[in-house]
N, C-alpha and C positions, 0 to 999 in steps of 0.2 A: 348263789352258793349252792353247790351240789349237796344233796342229802345222802349221808352215809347210812343206809338201812341196817348195816351191821351194828352201828351204834344204837339205833332205835331198837333193834332186836335185843341187845344187851340190857337196855333199860327195861324193856318189857319182861325179859327173863328175870330181872331183879325183883319185879313186883308181881309177876304172874299174868297169865292171859285170862283175866277175869274183868268183867265190867267194873267191879269195885276198885280196880287198880287204875282206872282212867286218870284220876286226878294226879297221883304221884308220877305216873308215866309222863303226863303233859308237863309236870314240873321238871322232870329230868330232861325232857327234850328242850324245854325253854332254857334250862341251865346250859345245855350244850350249844344251842344256836342263838341264844339271846332273844328269841321270839319263836312262834310256832309257825313253821313253814306250811303252806296250804297242802303240800304233797303228803304230809303225815296223816291227814284226816282219813282218807280212804284206806291207807295202809294200816293205821291203828284199828279202824273199824273192823277190817277183815280179821286182823290178829285177835281182837277181843270179842269177836262174834256179836257186834252191836252195829247199829246204823251209824253212818257218817254224821247224821244229825245229832245223835247222842253225844258223840265225841266233840263235835263243834259246839253243842249246847253247853257243855262243861267249860270249854275254852272261852266262850263268850260270856258266861255267867260271872266268872271271877275276874275282877279288875286287874289282878296281878298278872294275868296272861296278856301277851301282846301278839297280835296277828301281823304287825308291821315289824320289819327288821329294826333292831336297835343297835346303837353304837357300842364300841369296845368299852367306853366309859359312859355309864349311865349316871347322870347327875340329877339328883332330886332336890329341888329347892322347897323347903317347908314354907307353907303359907298359912299355917295354923294361927290362931289368935296371938299367941306370944311372939311368934316370929313376924307376923304381919305388922304388929304395932312397933316392932323393932326394925322395921324397914327391910323385910325380905324381898319386897317387890322390886326395888332397884337392883338387887343382886341377880334376880332372874332376868331383868332387862339387860344388865351388863353381859351376862353369859350369852343371851340371844344375840346381842349386837356383835360381840367379839367372834361368835361362831357363825354369824350369818343365818340365824334361825328366827323363827316366829312362833306365834301361838299355834299355827297350823303345821308348819314344818318343824318337827321336834328333833330330827336326826340329820347330822351332816351328810353330805353326798358320799363322802369317803367311809361312812359307817364308823367313824372314830368316836363321835360324841352324840349322845341323846340327852336333851335337857327337858325335864318335866317339873311341873309344879304339883306338889302333893299337899293333902290336907293337914297331915301331921306326921312328924318323924319320931315323936315321943321323947324329945329332948328339950322340952319347953324352958327349963332353967338355964339352958345354954344358948338361947335364942340370940340372934337368928342363926339357924343351922342349915346345912345342906349335906347330902351324902353323895359319895362317889362309889359306886359298886358296893354299897352297904357300909362303907366306912364313913362315920359322921364327923363333920368338921364344924366346930362350935365358934360362936362369937364372930361370925363372918362379917367382913366389911367389903366394900368394893375393891380395895387394895389387896385384901387377902384372896378374894375371888380371882383377881387378875394374876396373882402370884401362883395360886393353885393351878389355874388354867395353863400357865406357862410351863409348870412342872409336868402336867399331864401331857401337853403337846410334845415336850421333849421325850417323855417316856414312850409315847406313840411312835415318834421318829426312830428311837432306838430299837423298838420292837420290829418295825418295818425293815430297818437295816439288818437286824439279826436274822430275820426271816429270809431276806434276799441273800445274805451270805450263806445261810444253810442250804438254800436252793442251789446256789452256785457250787457249793461243796458236793452236794449229792449228784448234780448233773456232770460235774467235772471229774 
């Protein structure tokens, strides 16, 4: 994926060219690209007048940041105590099996899905829960997970088709 430095510049302009803006700028970049591309570290360091190590240090200190590309749909399966005792483990297993993922490979090759296990989503009374791009789904079962996955896959196909039609329209 090519980095649009104009977008990065807009994010930097929003927060200012100061070292104290490193965190919100990284958040803005991750929101745009769903991860922190390695090319941004030297660029940001130069713009903020800090070392690459300082920018990288912030990016690696906070667990919320990802240095690996993530999918269009980021699915977080809660494995906190309430969810765990209500069988969130099999939900994670189902997602991994259906998407061909593992504990090591968390993102599909087409960058459509990322599946992660998280310590808590803060919805214990609704356990077991998972979230998709920060939308929480409560009382999940294997059947509900499969239905949700089918819906997300259909949505992804529609988005790909719409993008293809838009490219054809622009090219033609």
